[in-house]
FIBALUM-662630 format. One record per residue: residue in one letter; x, y, z of N, C-alpha, C in turn. Coordinates in steps of 0.2 Angstrom, whole numbers. Layout:
<rs>
 resn  n_xx  n_yy  n_zz ca_xx ca_yy ca_zz  c_xx  c_yy  c_zz
    A     X     Y     Z     X     Y     Z     X     Y     Z
...
</rs>
This chain:
<rs>
 resn  n_xx  n_yy  n_zz ca_xx ca_yy ca_zz  c_xx  c_yy  c_zz
    M   249  -708   253   244  -705   255   239  -705   251
    T   234  -704   253   227  -703   248   223  -698   251
    T   220  -693   249   215  -687   250   210  -690   248
    Q   205  -686   254   198  -689   256   194  -688   249
    K   190  -690   247   186  -691   241   180  -686   242
    T   181  -679   245   175  -676   246   171  -670   239
    P   166  -673   240   162  -671   234   163  -663   234
    L   160  -661   228   161  -652   228   155  -651   227
    L   154  -649   232   145  -646   231   146  -639   234
    M   141  -636   231   140  -628   234   136  -629   243
    S   133  -633   245   133  -630   251   138  -632   256
    R   145  -634   253   152  -634   257   154  -627   256
    I   153  -622   253   154  -617   251   150  -610   251
    L   144  -612   253   138  -606   251   139  -601   257
    H   137  -606   261   137  -605   269   143  -601   271
    R   150  -601   271   156  -600   273   155  -594   275
    G   154  -587   272   154  -581   274   150  -580   279
    A   144  -582   280   139  -582   285   142  -584   293
    T   148  -591   292   150  -592   295   157  -589   300
    L   159  -586   295   166  -581   296   164  -575   300
    D   158  -571   295   157  -565   295   149  -564   297
    P   148  -567   304   140  -566   302   137  -559   304
    D   142  -554   304   137  -546   306   137  -544   299
    V   142  -546   294   142  -542   288   132  -543   284
    E   132  -536   282   125  -535   278   124  -538   271
    I   119  -539   270   117  -538   264   111  -531   262
    I   113  -527   258   110  -524   256   104  -523   250
    T    98  -522   252    93  -521   246    91  -513   243
    L    92  -511   237    89  -505   237    80  -505   237
    Q    77  -500   242    69  -501   241    67  -496   240
    E    60  -495   240    55  -488   235    58  -480   240
    N    58  -482   246    60  -479   250    65  -480   256
    G    71  -479   255    78  -481   260    79  -487   255
    T    84  -495   260    87  -499   260    85  -504   265
    H    84  -510   261    83  -515   268    89  -519   268
    R    90  -518   277    98  -523   278    93  -528   282
    Q   101  -533   281   101  -540   285   107  -542   284
    T   108  -544   289   115  -548   291   115  -555   288
    L   123  -556   287   122  -563   284   120  -569   288
    K   121  -568   295   118  -572   300   113  -575   299
    K   110  -568   300   101  -568   298    99  -571   292
    T   103  -571   286   101  -573   280   100  -580   282
    A   107  -582   285   108  -590   285   104  -593   289
    K   101  -590   294    94  -593   298    88  -594   292
    R    87  -588   289    80  -588   283    83  -593   278
    V    89  -595   276    91  -599   271    85  -606   275
    S    91  -607   280    85  -613   281    79  -614   282
    K    77  -609   285    69  -609   285    67  -610   278
    L    70  -607   273    67  -609   264    67  -616   263
    A    72  -618   267    75  -625   263    69  -630   268
    N    68  -628   273    63  -635   277    57  -632   273
    A    54  -626   273    48  -625   269    47  -628   264
    L    52  -629   259    53  -631   253    52  -640   255
    N    57  -641   258    55  -648   261    49  -652   262
    D    45  -647   267    40  -650   270    32  -648   265
    Y    35  -645   259    30  -643   256    31  -650   251
    G    34  -653   252    37  -660   246    41  -659   239
    I    44  -653   240    50  -653   235    56  -658   236
    E    58  -660   229    63  -668   231    69  -664   229
    V    74  -669   230    82  -669   225    80  -669   218
    G    83  -664   214    82  -665   207    77  -659   204
    D    72  -656   208    65  -654   206    67  -647   203
    K    65  -643   198    67  -637   196    64  -631   201
    I    64  -625   202    60  -621   207    62  -614   203
    G    56  -611   200    58  -605   197    58  -599   202
    S    63  -596   198    64  -586   200    61  -583   195
    F    58  -577   198    56  -571   191    56  -566   195
    M    63  -564   196    65  -559   203    71  -555   199
    W    72  -548   204    75  -543   201    82  -546   207
    N    87  -541   206    91  -542   212    89  -541   220
    N    90  -545   224    86  -542   230    89  -548   235
    Y    88  -546   242    89  -550   248    87  -559   246
    R    80  -557   244    76  -566   245    78  -569   240
    H    78  -564   232    84  -571   229    89  -573   229
    L    93  -569   234    98  -571   237    99  -578   240
    E    94  -577   246    91  -583   249    88  -588   245
    L    86  -589   240    86  -593   235    92  -599   231
    Y    94  -593   231   103  -595   228   107  -598   232
    Q   106  -599   239   109  -601   242   105  -607   245
    A    97  -607   245    95  -616   249    95  -617   242
    I    94  -617   237    89  -621   232    95  -626   231
    P   100  -623   229   106  -628   227   109  -632   232
    S   108  -631   237   113  -634   244   107  -641   244
    M   103  -640   244    96  -643   245    96  -651   241
    G   101  -647   235    97  -653   229    94  -653   225
    C    91  -647   225    86  -645   218    89  -638   214
    V    85  -638   209    88  -633   201    84  -627   204
    L    88  -623   204    86  -614   203    86  -613   196
    H    80  -613   194    79  -611   187    77  -604   186
    T    81  -598   185    81  -591   185    78  -589   178
    L    73  -588   179    66  -583   172    70  -576   171
    N    71  -577   166    74  -568   162    67  -566   162
    I    65  -560   166    59  -555   166    59  -552   159
    R    64  -552   156    64  -548   148    61  -553   145
    L    59  -558   144    56  -564   138    50  -562   138
    S    47  -564   132    40  -564   130    37  -569   131
    P    30  -567   134    26  -572   138    24  -581   134
    H    28  -579   126    28  -585   123    35  -591   125
    D    39  -584   127    45  -589   128    44  -591   134
    L    43  -588   140    42  -589   146    38  -595   148
    T    33  -597   144    29  -602   145    33  -608   142
    Y    36  -607   136    40  -612   133    46  -615   139
    I    48  -611   142    54  -612   144    52  -616   152
    I    45  -612   155    43  -615   160    40  -623   160
    N    37  -624   155    34  -631   155    40  -635   153
    H    45  -633   150    50  -638   147    55  -639   154
    A    54  -635   159    59  -637   164    57  -641   168
    S    50  -640   168    44  -642   172    46  -640   182
    D    44  -634   180    46  -631   187    40  -632   190
    R    40  -633   198    35  -635   202    32  -628   206
    I    36  -625   208    35  -619   211    39  -613   209
    I    37  -606   208    40  -600   205    39  -594   209
    F    44  -593   212    47  -588   216    47  -580   213
    V    41  -575   215    41  -570   209    38  -564   215
    D    45  -558   212    42  -552   216    36  -549   214
    E    33  -546   219    25  -541   219    25  -540   212
    D    29  -535   209    28  -531   204    29  -534   198
    L    31  -539   196    32  -545   192    29  -550   190
    L    20  -549   196    18  -554   196    13  -555   190
    P    10  -550   189     6  -551   184     7  -554   176
    A    14  -554   176    17  -557   170    17  -565   171
    I    17  -568   176    17  -575   177    11  -576   179
    E     4  -571   181    -2  -575   182    -5  -575   174
    S    -2  -570   170    -5  -571   164    -6  -578   160
    I     3  -581   162     2  -587   158     2  -594   160
    L     1  -593   168    -2  -599   173    -6  -605   168
    P   -12  -601   165   -16  -608   163   -11  -610   157
    D    -6  -609   156    -3  -614   149     3  -617   154
    T     4  -618   159    10  -619   164     7  -625   168
    P     5  -630   166     2  -633   172     5  -638   177
    S    14  -637   175    19  -639   181    17  -638   184
    V    17  -630   184    17  -626   191    12  -625   196
    E    12  -627   202     7  -629   207     8  -624   212
    L    13  -618   212    12  -613   219    16  -607   217
    L    13  -603   217    17  -596   216    18  -592   223
    V    25  -592   225    26  -589   232    30  -582   230
    I    25  -576   233    24  -566   232    30  -566   235
    C    36  -561   233    40  -560   237    36  -551   238
    R    34  -550   240    31  -543   244    37  -538   246
    H    38  -534   245    43  -527   249    37  -521   250
    G    32  -523   253    30  -518   257    26  -512   252
    E    25  -514   246    22  -507   239    15  -509   239
    T    13  -517   240     4  -519   240     4  -525   244
    Q    -2  -526   245    -6  -530   250   -12  -533   249
    E   -13  -534   241   -18  -538   240   -16  -546   242
    A   -23  -549   244   -25  -555   245   -21  -560   241
    S   -19  -565   244   -17  -568   239   -21  -573   235
    A   -21  -576   229   -27  -582   227   -23  -588   231
    S   -27  -594   228   -26  -601   231   -23  -602   231
    N   -20  -601   225   -12  -605   222    -6  -601   223
    Q    -7  -596   229    -2  -591   231     0  -590   237
    I     5  -588   239     8  -589   247    12  -582   246
    D    13  -579   252    19  -574   254    24  -579   256
    Y    29  -575   253    36  -576   255    36  -581   263
    E    36  -573   267    37  -571   273    33  -578   277
    D    24  -578   273    20  -583   278    23  -591   276
    F    26  -591   271    30  -597   267    34  -601   272
    I    41  -595   276    44  -600   279    44  -597   287
    R    39  -593   287    38  -592   295    40  -597   303
    Q    36  -600   299    36  -608   304    41  -612   304
    Y    45  -612   301    49  -616   299    59  -616   305
    P    61  -620   305    66  -620   311    71  -617   305
    E    77  -614   312    83  -609   308    89  -614   306
    K    87  -622   307    92  -624   304    90  -630   300
    F    94  -632   294    93  -638   290   100  -642   290
    V   100  -647   288   105  -652   288   105  -652   278
    W   110  -650   276   112  -651   269   113  -658   267
    P   111  -660   263   111  -668   259   116  -670   256
    D   119  -675   257   126  -678   252   123  -677   246
    L   128  -675   241   124  -677   235   129  -678   229
    D   128  -683   224   133  -683   218   136  -677   218
    E   143  -676   217   144  -668   214   144  -666   207
    N   142  -671   203   138  -668   197   132  -667   197
    S   128  -668   202   121  -666   203   120  -659   200
    P   113  -660   196   112  -651   194   109  -648   200
    M   111  -640   199   110  -634   205   107  -628   201
    G   107  -627   194   104  -621   193   103  -623   185
    L    99  -620   183    94  -621   175    95  -611   172
    C    99  -613   166    99  -604   164    96  -608   157
    Y    93  -602   154    90  -603   146    93  -595   142
    T    96  -600   135    98  -595   133    96  -592   126
    S    92  -588   125    89  -586   118    91  -584   113
    G    99  -585   114   105  -585   109   105  -588   103
    T   100  -590   100   101  -596    97    95  -597    90
    T    96  -599    86    88  -598    80    84  -603    84
    G    78  -604    84    73  -609    86    71  -605    94
    K    69  -612    98    67  -610   105    72  -611   109
    P    70  -607   115    76  -608   120    79  -613   124
    K    85  -612   123    88  -617   124    93  -618   131
    G    89  -624   136    93  -625   143    99  -627   144
    V   103  -623   148   108  -626   151   109  -627   159
    M   110  -636   160   111  -636   167   116  -635   169
    Y   120  -632   175   125  -632   179   123  -637   184
    T   131  -639   184   131  -643   190   134  -641   198
    N   133  -643   203   137  -642   211   143  -643   207
    R   148  -648   204   156  -648   204   157  -641   198
    S   153  -640   191   156  -635   188   154  -628   192
    T   149  -626   196   147  -620   199   152  -620   205
    Y   156  -626   207   161  -625   214   166  -621   210
    L   167  -624   204   176  -624   202   175  -617   199
    H   169  -614   195   168  -607   194   168  -603   199
    T   164  -605   204   166  -599   208   172  -598   213
    I   177  -603   213   182  -603   217   188  -598   210
    T   187  -599   205   192  -598   199   187  -591   198
    Q   182  -588   200   179  -579   198   184  -577   205
    A   185  -580   210   187  -576   215   195  -573   216
    M   198  -578   211   205  -576   210   209  -570   209
    T   213  -570   211   217  -562   210   217  -561   202
    D   219  -565   199   221  -563   193   214  -564   188
    S   207  -567   191   200  -565   189   199  -561   190
    M   192  -558   194   190  -555   196   192  -551   202
    S   196  -555   206   202  -552   210   197  -550   217
    L   192  -557   218   185  -554   222   189  -556   231
    S   188  -552   238   189  -553   242   185  -552   246
    A   186  -556   255   181  -555   259   180  -548   261
    V   182  -543   259   185  -535   262   180  -531   258
    D   178  -535   251   174  -531   246   168  -529   247
    A   164  -524   247   158  -523   244   156  -524   237
    V   151  -530   236   151  -531   228   143  -528   226
    C   141  -524   220   136  -523   220   134  -525   212
    G   131  -532   212   128  -536   205   123  -532   202
    I   125  -526   197   120  -525   194   118  -529   188
    V   121  -533   187   120  -540   181   113  -542   183
    P   111  -545   180   104  -547   182   105  -556   186
    M   102  -556   191   104  -563   194   100  -568   189
    F    96  -566   184    93  -571   178    96  -573   173
    H   101  -570   174   106  -568   166   113  -572   168
    A   113  -578   167   119  -583   168   121  -585   176
    M   116  -582   179   116  -583   186   121  -580   189
    G   118  -572   188   121  -565   189   128  -566   188
    W   132  -568   181   140  -571   182   143  -574   187
    G   138  -578   191   141  -582   197   142  -577   204
    L   143  -570   204   145  -565   209   141  -567   215
    P   134  -568   215   132  -571   222   134  -576   225
    F   135  -582   222   140  -588   222   146  -586   228
    S   150  -581   223   157  -580   225   155  -575   232
    A   153  -570   231   152  -566   237   147  -570   243
    S   144  -574   242   140  -578   249   148  -582   251
    M   153  -586   246   157  -589   249   160  -585   254
    L   164  -581   251   169  -576   253   168  -572   261
    G   160  -570   259   158  -566   265   159  -559   265
    C   157  -556   257   157  -551   255   150  -547   256
    K   152  -539   260   144  -536   259   143  -538   251
    Q   135  -538   250   133  -536   246   127  -532   245
    V   128  -528   238   120  -523   237   119  -523   232
    M   112  -524   234   106  -526   227   102  -521   225
    P   103  -519   219    98  -513   215    90  -514   217
    H    90  -522   217    82  -524   215    77  -520   209
    R    73  -517   209    72  -515   203    73  -508   201
    F    77  -505   204    77  -497   204    84  -496   201
    M    85  -498   192    90  -498   189    92  -491   187
    D    89  -485   188    91  -479   184    96  -478   188
    P   102  -474   182   108  -472   183   110  -469   191
    E   105  -466   191   107  -460   196   104  -463   205
    R    99  -468   204    99  -473   208   105  -477   212
    L   108  -480   205   113  -484   207   118  -481   209
    V   119  -474   206   127  -470   208   127  -470   216
    Q   119  -467   218   117  -466   226   120  -471   229
    L   118  -478   227   118  -482   233   124  -486   232
    M   128  -486   226   136  -486   226   140  -482   232
    S   140  -477   230   143  -470   236   140  -474   242
    Q   133  -472   243   132  -473   252   135  -478   255
    E   133  -483   250   136  -494   253   142  -493   252
    E   148  -488   250   155  -488   251   156  -495   246
    V   153  -496   239   155  -501   235   163  -501   234
    T   162  -507   233   171  -506   229   172  -511   223
    I   166  -516   221   167  -518   216   159  -519   212
    S   158  -519   206   152  -519   203   153  -526   196
    A   146  -527   193   146  -527   187   140  -529   182
    G   140  -526   177   135  -524   173   137  -523   168
    V   135  -521   159   134  -521   155   137  -514   152
    P   141  -513   146   140  -507   146   136  -501   146
    T   129  -503   144   124  -497   146   125  -494   149
    I   126  -498   155   126  -495   163   132  -491   163
    W   136  -491   162   143  -490   164   142  -482   160
    Q   140  -483   155   140  -475   152   133  -472   154
    G   129  -475   156   123  -470   160   126  -467   166
    I   129  -470   170   132  -468   177   138  -463   176
    K   142  -462   169   146  -458   167   143  -454   167
    A   136  -454   162   132  -445   160   131  -445   168
    I   128  -448   172   126  -443   178   133  -441   182
    L   137  -444   182   144  -442   185   146  -436   183
    E   147  -434   176   147  -429   173   143  -423   173
    E   137  -424   175   130  -419   176   131  -417   182
    N   135  -420   186   136  -419   193   143  -419   199
    P   146  -417   195   152  -416   197   155  -414   205
    G   158  -420   210   159  -418   215   152  -420   220
    K   149  -423   216   140  -423   220   142  -431   224
    Y   143  -436   221   145  -442   223   152  -444   225
    N   153  -447   229   159  -451   233   159  -457   231
    L   163  -460   224   165  -465   222   172  -469   225
    D   175  -465   229   183  -466   231   184  -474   233
    N   178  -479   237   180  -485   237   179  -492   233
    L   175  -487   226   174  -492   219   183  -490   215
    T   184  -496   216   191  -500   214   191  -503   206
    R   186  -507   204   184  -511   198   179  -510   196
    L   178  -511   189   170  -513   184   172  -519   182
    T   169  -523   181   168  -528   179   161  -528   171
    C   164  -529   166   158  -525   161   159  -534   155
    G   152  -535   154   152  -539   150   147  -537   146
    G   143  -543   141   139  -544   138   141  -541   132
    S   143  -536   130   148  -532   123   152  -528   126
    A   156  -528   121   164  -525   121   163  -519   124
    P   165  -517   131   164  -508   130   169  -503   126
    P   171  -499   125   173  -493   121   180  -492   126
    I   186  -493   122   190  -491   125   192  -485   129
    S   188  -479   125   187  -473   129   183  -473   134
    L   179  -478   135   175  -477   142   179  -479   146
    M   183  -484   145   189  -487   149   194  -482   152
    R   195  -479   147   200  -472   149   196  -469   153
    W   192  -466   153   186  -460   156   188  -462   163
    Y   185  -469   165   184  -472   173   192  -471   173
    A   196  -473   172   203  -473   175   205  -468   176
    D   206  -463   170   208  -456   170   204  -451   175
    E   200  -451   176   194  -446   181   194  -450   189
    L   192  -457   186   191  -460   196   196  -464   197
    G   200  -465   193   206  -472   194   202  -478   197
    I   197  -480   192   192  -485   192   195  -491   188
    E   198  -496   188   201  -501   183   194  -504   181
    M   192  -504   174   185  -509   170   190  -514   167
    V   185  -520   170   190  -525   168   184  -529   161
    Q   186  -529   157   182  -534   151   181  -542   150
    G   175  -544   151   176  -550   151   171  -554   147
    W   173  -561   142   169  -565   137   163  -571   142
    G   160  -572   140   157  -578   141   151  -578   140
    M   148  -585   139   140  -586   138   137  -590   143
    T   131  -591   142   126  -594   144   131  -600   146
    E   132  -604   142   136  -609   140   143  -610   145
    T   143  -604   145   151  -606   150   150  -604   155
    N   147  -603   160   143  -603   165   144  -598   169
    P   146  -591   168   147  -589   161   155  -587   160
    L   158  -586   166   166  -585   166   170  -589   160
    G   175  -585   156   178  -588   150   185  -584   149
    T   185  -577   148   190  -575   149   189  -568   153
    L   195  -564   155   195  -558   156   200  -554   155
    S   199  -549   153   204  -544   153   208  -539   158
    R   211  -540   161   214  -533   165   220  -530   164
    K   219  -524   167   223  -520   164   231  -523   161
    I   234  -524   169   239  -528   170   238  -535   171
    A   239  -540   167   239  -546   166   245  -551   167
    K   248  -549   164   256  -554   167   260  -549   170
    R   265  -553   172   271  -548   174   275  -544   171
    S   275  -546   164   278  -541   159   274  -537   156
    H   270  -536   156   266  -531   157   267  -525   159
    L   271  -527   165   273  -520   170   276  -516   166
    S   282  -519   160   285  -515   158   281  -511   151
    L   276  -512   150   272  -510   147   268  -501   147
    S   269  -499   142   266  -491   142   259  -493   142
    E   254  -485   145   250  -486   149   242  -485   142
    E   248  -485   137   243  -485   131   241  -492   128
    E   247  -496   129   247  -504   126   243  -506   132
    Q   243  -506   138   240  -508   141   232  -507   142
    F   230  -501   137   222  -501   137   221  -504   131
    E   226  -505   126   226  -509   122   223  -516   123
    N   229  -519   127   225  -524   132   219  -526   133
    T   218  -521   138   210  -522   140   205  -521   135
    G   204  -520   128   202  -519   123   201  -527   119
    K   204  -531   122   201  -539   119   200  -540   124
    A   195  -545   123   192  -552   127   193  -555   132
    G   201  -556   132   206  -557   138   209  -563   136
    L   211  -564   142   216  -572   144   211  -576   146
    L   211  -584   144   207  -589   146   208  -589   154
    M   203  -592   158   202  -594   165   205  -600   165
    P   208  -601   172   214  -607   172   208  -612   171
    G   210  -618   170   207  -624   168   202  -625   161
    L   201  -619   159   198  -620   152   204  -620   146
    E   201  -622   140   203  -623   135   201  -621   128
    M   203  -616   125   201  -614   118   205  -614   113
    E   201  -613   107   204  -615   101   200  -612    95
    I   204  -609    90   201  -606    84   202  -611    78
    V   196  -612    75   198  -619    69   193  -615    62
    D   197  -617    56   197  -616    51   189  -622    50
    E   186  -621    42   181  -623    41   182  -632    42
    N   188  -635    41   191  -642    43   192  -643    49
    W   190  -639    55   191  -642    61   199  -642    62
    D   202  -637    58   209  -637    59   212  -632    64
    P   217  -632    67   218  -625    71   220  -620    66
    V   221  -615    67   223  -608    64   227  -606    69
    P   234  -602    67   239  -599    72   237  -594    75
    H   239  -595    83   238  -589    86   243  -583    85
    D   242  -578    80   244  -574    78   241  -567    78
    G   236  -567    79   231  -562    80   230  -558    72
    E   230  -562    68   227  -560    61   224  -565    59
    S   224  -572    61   223  -578    59   215  -578    59
    V   209  -579    58   202  -577    60   199  -586    58
    G   195  -588    63   191  -595    61   186  -595    70
    E   181  -601    69   177  -603    75   180  -604    82
    L   177  -601    85   180  -600    91   177  -607    97
    L   181  -612    97   179  -617   102   181  -616   110
    I   176  -618   114   180  -619   122   177  -624   124
    R   182  -627   129   179  -633   133   181  -633   140
    G   181  -637   145   182  -635   152   177  -638   157
    P   179  -637   164   175  -642   170   168  -639   171
    W   168  -633   166   161  -629   168   160  -626   161
    I   161  -629   157   157  -629   150   152  -632   148
    C   148  -631   145   140  -634   143   143  -640   138
    S   141  -646   141   143  -650   135   136  -656   131
    E   130  -651   132   124  -652   128   118  -648   131
    Y   113  -647   128   108  -645   131   104  -646   134
    Y   100  -645   140    96  -649   143    88  -651   139
    N    88  -659   140    83  -661   137    82  -659   128
    D    88  -655   126    87  -655   117    96  -656   115
    E    93  -661   108    99  -662   108   102  -658   101
    Q   109  -656   101   107  -651    96   118  -651    94
    P   117  -657    91   124  -660    89   127  -655    85
    E   124  -649    81   128  -647    77   132  -639    82
    K   130  -641    88   132  -634    93   139  -638    95
    F   141  -644    94   146  -647    99   151  -651    93
    H   156  -650    95   162  -652    90   167  -659    94
    G   165  -664    95   169  -669   101   168  -667   108
    D   172  -666   113   171  -661   117   172  -654   118
    W   172  -650   111   170  -644   112   165  -642   109
    L   163  -635   112   157  -632   115   159  -627   107
    I   156  -626   103   156  -621    97   153  -618    98
    T   156  -610    99   154  -603   104   148  -600    98
    G   150  -601    92   147  -596    88   152  -591    86
    G   154  -588    90   158  -584    88   165  -582    85
    I   168  -578    79   171  -580    74   177  -575    78
    A   182  -577    80   189  -573    83   196  -575    81
    K   198  -573    83   207  -575    84   209  -573    90
    I   217  -577    90   221  -578    97   227  -573    94
    D   228  -571    99   236  -567    97   241  -570   100
    S   246  -567    99   253  -572   103   255  -571   109
    E   249  -567   113   252  -566   120   244  -572   122
    E   240  -576   118   235  -578   121   229  -574   123
    Y   228  -568   120   222  -564   122   217  -567   116
    L   212  -565   118   205  -570   114   204  -561   110
    I   203  -563   105   199  -555   101   193  -559    98
    I   188  -555    99   183  -559    96   180  -552    91
    A   182  -557    84   183  -551    77   174  -551    75
    D   171  -556    76   164  -556    70   160  -560    77
    R   153  -562    73   149  -566    76   144  -567    72
    S   141  -575    72   135  -574    69   131  -569    68
    K   130  -568    62   126  -562    61   119  -565    60
    D   117  -570    63   109  -571    65   108  -569    71
    L   112  -567    74   112  -566    80   115  -558    81
    I   107  -554    86   107  -548    88   110  -545    96
    K   115  -543    97   115  -542   103   112  -533   106
    T   108  -533   109   103  -526   112   106  -525   119
    G   109  -521   123   108  -521   131   111  -529   134
    G   115  -532   131   116  -538   133   115  -544   133
    E   107  -543   130   105  -549   127   104  -551   120
    W   102  -557   120   102  -558   110    97  -559   109
    I    95  -557   103    89  -557    98    89  -563    93
    S    86  -566    93    87  -572    86    82  -567    79
    S    89  -567    73    83  -563    67    82  -568    64
    V    84  -573    64    80  -579    62    73  -581    64
    D    71  -580    71    65  -582    74    62  -575    70
    L    64  -568    71    59  -564    68    58  -565    62
    E    64  -567    57    61  -565    51    55  -571    49
    N    54  -576    52    52  -583    52    45  -579    53
    H    43  -576    57    37  -575    61    33  -569    57
    I    40  -564    53    36  -561    49    34  -561    41
    V    37  -569    41    35  -570    34    30  -576    32
    A    28  -577    40    22  -580    41    18  -575    42
    L    16  -569    42    10  -564    40     9  -563    33
    E     4  -565    33     0  -565    26     2  -559    22
    G     4  -558    15     6  -553    13    13  -553    11
    V    17  -554    16    24  -555    15    27  -561    12
    Q    32  -558     6    35  -563     4    43  -567     6
    Q    47  -562     9    53  -563    10    54  -556    17
    A    58  -557    21    61  -554    26    67  -556    29
    A    72  -551    30    78  -552    34    79  -549    39
    V    82  -551    43    83  -545    50    92  -544    53
    V    93  -539    51   100  -536    52   100  -533    56
    A   106  -533    60   109  -528    65   111  -521    62
    Q   109  -518    66   113  -511    64   116  -507    71
    P   121  -503    71   122  -500    78   120  -494    80
    H   120  -496    86   117  -491    90   121  -488    98
    P   120  -482    99   126  -478   102   123  -482   112
    K   117  -483   111   118  -485   120   118  -493   120
    W   113  -497   115   109  -502   114   115  -508   112
    D   122  -504   110   125  -509   105   122  -510    98
    E   117  -514    96   115  -516    91   107  -515    93
    R   102  -515    87    96  -514    86    94  -519    81
    P    88  -524    80    85  -525    74    83  -520    69
    V    83  -522    64    80  -520    55    77  -524    52
    A    71  -525    51    67  -528    46    69  -528    39
    V    72  -530    34    70  -526    28    64  -533    23
    V    61  -531    21    54  -534    20    52  -535    13
    V    49  -538    10    49  -541     2    42  -542     2
    L    36  -537    -1    29  -539     0    26  -541    -8
    V    22  -548    -6    19  -550   -10    13  -544   -14
    Q    16  -545   -22    13  -540   -26     6  -539   -24
    G     3  -532   -22    -3  -530   -22    -5  -529   -15
    A     0  -533    -9    -3  -534    -2    -3  -527     1
    N    -7  -525     7   -10  -521    11    -6  -521    15
    V     0  -522    17     3  -525    24    10  -518    26
    T     7  -514    30    10  -509    35    17  -511    40
    A    20  -506    42    26  -507    47    21  -507    52
    D    17  -507    55    14  -505    61     9  -514    62
    L     8  -516    57     4  -521    55    10  -527    57
    I    17  -526    54    19  -532    55    21  -530    62
    L    23  -524    66    27  -524    73    21  -527    78
    K    14  -525    76     8  -529    80    10  -537    80
    H     9  -537    72    12  -546    73    16  -548    76
    C    23  -546    77    28  -549    79    28  -547    88
    S    24  -543    90    21  -543    96    19  -548    99
    E    14  -551    96    11  -557    98    14  -562   101
    I    22  -563    99    26  -569   104    31  -565   106
    F    34  -559   103    40  -556   106    39  -551   111
    A    45  -550   113    45  -544   119    46  -537   116
    K    45  -532   119    45  -526   117    52  -523   113
    W    58  -525   117    65  -525   115    66  -529   112
    Q    63  -535   109    64  -539   102    63  -536    95
    L    58  -531    97    54  -528    90    60  -526    86
    P    57  -526    79    63  -519    75    62  -514    77
    D    68  -510    77    68  -504    78    64  -500    71
    D    65  -502    65    63  -499    57    61  -505    53
    I    55  -505    49    55  -509    44    55  -504    37
    I    60  -510    34    62  -507    26    60  -511    21
    F    53  -506    18    52  -510    12    57  -512     5
    V    57  -515     3    60  -514    -5    57  -521   -11
    D    61  -518   -15    56  -525   -21    61  -533   -19
    Q    67  -532   -18    70  -536   -20    76  -539   -15
    L    77  -545   -11    83  -545    -6    88  -548   -12
    P    93  -545   -10   101  -551   -14   100  -556   -10
    L   102  -560   -14   104  -568   -15   110  -570   -13
    T   113  -576   -11   119  -576   -11   120  -582   -18
    S   125  -585   -19   126  -592   -25   122  -599   -26
    T   119  -598   -17   116  -605   -16   109  -602   -14
    G   108  -596   -16    99  -594   -17    99  -592    -9
    K   103  -590    -4   100  -588     2   100  -580     2
    I    97  -578     6    96  -572     7   103  -568    10
    D   107  -565     5   113  -561     8   114  -557    14
    K   113  -558    19   112  -552    24   120  -548    23
    K   126  -550    23   130  -547    23   131  -541    18
    T   127  -542    13   128  -538     6   121  -532    10
    I   118  -535    12   111  -530    16   114  -524    19
    R   118  -528    24   123  -523    28   126  -520    26
    S   129  -520    21   135  -517    17   131  -511    11
    N   125  -514    10   120  -507     8   118  -504    13
    L   116  -506    18   113  -499    21   118  -494    24
    M   124  -498    24   131  -494    26   131  -488    22
    D   132  -489    15   135  -486     8   128  -481     8
    E   123  -482    11   117  -477    10   118  -472    16
    N   123  -473    21   122  -471    26   117  -470    30
    Y   113  -477    32   107  -478    36   108  -477    43
    Q   103  -475    45   103  -471    54    96  -473    56
    L    95  -477    62    90  -481    64    86  -473    65
    P    78  -474    63    75  -469    64    76  -464    72
    E    75  -466    75    77  -464    85    85  -460    83
    L    89  -462    79    95  -458    78    95  -453    73
    R    91  -453    69    88  -450    64    84  -443    67
    A    80  -444    71    76  -437    74    79  -435    78
    G    86  -439    80    90  -436    86    93  -430    83
</rs>
């Protein structure tokens, strides 16, 4: 007997939830109250959107950008665009105009859907993005400005179209999503997700030993939908028919706690700073919010402190699940559950929490290895350190229209992480390339900052290094050598950097020195710079002021 050769297409799973449980709601937080919409209504609007795009002239393979918060219309894009054979390009709203212009042009986006409060950022770069033909404005009852000739309101765009669309048959390796990572030097690099890769990722994410997602869950995705496709949660929740709870732009901890309490959220996902902020609200207001339904929090972007995991477990009975991944891994690579194996049932609670502090166990279908400088595997003993490689059916094999051979070794992705694997196959991130600074779950390239600072007349050398921050994990600090007699100030350097970098990417401090330490090969020795700052008990200006 042979089985059917059914292609793995997102259209085969994304609309399943609406078919099985049509009255389940999608909740979006608004300025005043919430917007509520059933899965059945969402499915009809998704078909209307696909018909509107098709009638406009959008074809299979075309790229469509979204510059949006987490909300019901963004979810409609997530379901319609991949299903009709097009590519959803989620634009990071935190990027500078310089980087946004580059990635829109590199992707050749034809249409961009944009939330009304974010419209000025896109309008300012439109003259430099010739591929963009139309802006579709998603209004939320907060403004009533008339649209320009190349703009149309979302509801006007879809209103006249039928509520039924026949999803096309495609090759399962057809592209469906495009995300750009700024986590490397140089220009942002695009990672193209396919129907096949995301289909497999979606099913794996829902597994019991993964995020243990179920149709009975109420999922609150706080991780932005522009960040590695919202960690894949919008796809998994749509497949299962979960209640989805979306915060839109209202990301302050108190609003989030109120929302999760009101909507009886069972699982949520976000970076450590989110959970630290919510912890503070709960401690300030004991007994005010009911989170009895919340059973687990997924945490990624950077490693959460074990003390934070213990607090949620001890005070609220909530399991915090640490995960590791990258834009290049779609993004789920490893997860660390408190009890991840049958043999862990006999571990003490202390030992179980020790495991949650690790980056986690590999997801089924993936392979990872730690190698030395000769590409030889190192022992999985929890002590031997090497370069982390990963491969599998949803792992990036190349960057979109951008050859980067140094990022791959055979069919392995070179993650840039320095790590070890212990005897139980837990991944432990020991270090990472210090050319990268992770702040609030986002990457900053220190090399790009250095190159721009050095381009300023009067600057001779610059090194940007990470310094620890209790809320943002790390913040950049620039150590600068000036040309003798140059009249360059810290304010001038920050103003110069703000020309192409977003505010959150700017250095927190500028330190002027007479010379920078060099390695034996003449390169700037950042390891020594960091060591010297530690020896001097250096603190960021914000922390000194506090």
